[in-house]
C-alpha positions, -999 to +999 in steps of 0.1 A: -393+643+250-402+646+214-435+650+195-448+616+183-458+632+150-430+657+141-402+643+162-394+678+174-386+685+211-417+692+233-416+725+253-432+727+287-463+749+287-479+751+321-490+716+331-486+703+296-459+698+270-465+714+236-451+708+201-444+742+185-444+726+151-479+709+150-495+724+181-500+690+196-499+686+234-487+659+258-505+656+291-490+633+318-514+608+334-512+625+368-522+659+354-551+649+331-577+642+358-570+674+378-570+694+346-605+680+336-618+685+372-607+721+371-625+726+338-657+708+350-656+722+386-664+687+399-647+653+404-644+633+372-641+597+363-626+587+330-642+559+310-615+551+284-629+532+254-608+514+228-608+531+194-601+513+161-592+547+146-558+561+148-522+553+142-497+536+165-477+566+178-448+564+201-451+576+237-430+608+241-417+596+274-405+560+266-411+554+229-435+524+234-465+525+210-495+541+225-531+528+224-558+544+203-586+553+227-618+574+228-628+596+257-662+611+251-663+620+215-625+626+212-601+600+197-567+601+215-534+583+218-527+570+253-499+553+272-515+541+305-485+549+326-472+581+311-499+602+295-521+612+266-512+628+233-536+655+220-535+666+184-540+703+177-577+708+187-583+676+208-574+691+242-598+720+238-625+696+226-620+673+256-620+702+281-653+714+266-667+679+273-653+677+308-686+680+326-699+647+311-671+629+330-686+638+363-679+611+389-710+593+401-709+598+438-734+583+461-761+610+470-748+612+506-712+617+496-704+654+491-672+667+477-660+676+512-668+641+525-649+625+496-619+648+503-619+640+540-619+603+532-590+607+507-568+628+529-574+611+563 
C-alpha cells in the first residue's frame, strides 16, 4: 500500500498504517470502530456525512478514488469497503471526539446484553 498524498509505502504501526513522510495514517474499516470504542470506553455508531471539502485521493488498498466525508468536526477521505485516510492530526482529533459517537442503546439494553445478543 502507498500513501495517497506522497505515494511512499505505508508502514504498519499497531492497528494502523503510517506514512513516514507526511505522518498520515490509513485505518482499515474493520479497525476504526473498535479503535473509537476503546477511546470512548463505550459502543459507538458512526454517522458519516458527505463533505464538499477535500480532494479526490486514491484508496491505498485498491487505488479507487475515495469519498470526502465528515465525521464529527473532522474532514476525512473514506473508501467504504477498505478504510479511512487520516492526514497528520486528524486521527488524534477524531479520537478526542470519540465519546460524541456513543451508540444510542435503548435504556434497557446494557453493554453486556448487547454483547450477549451479538455473540449468541
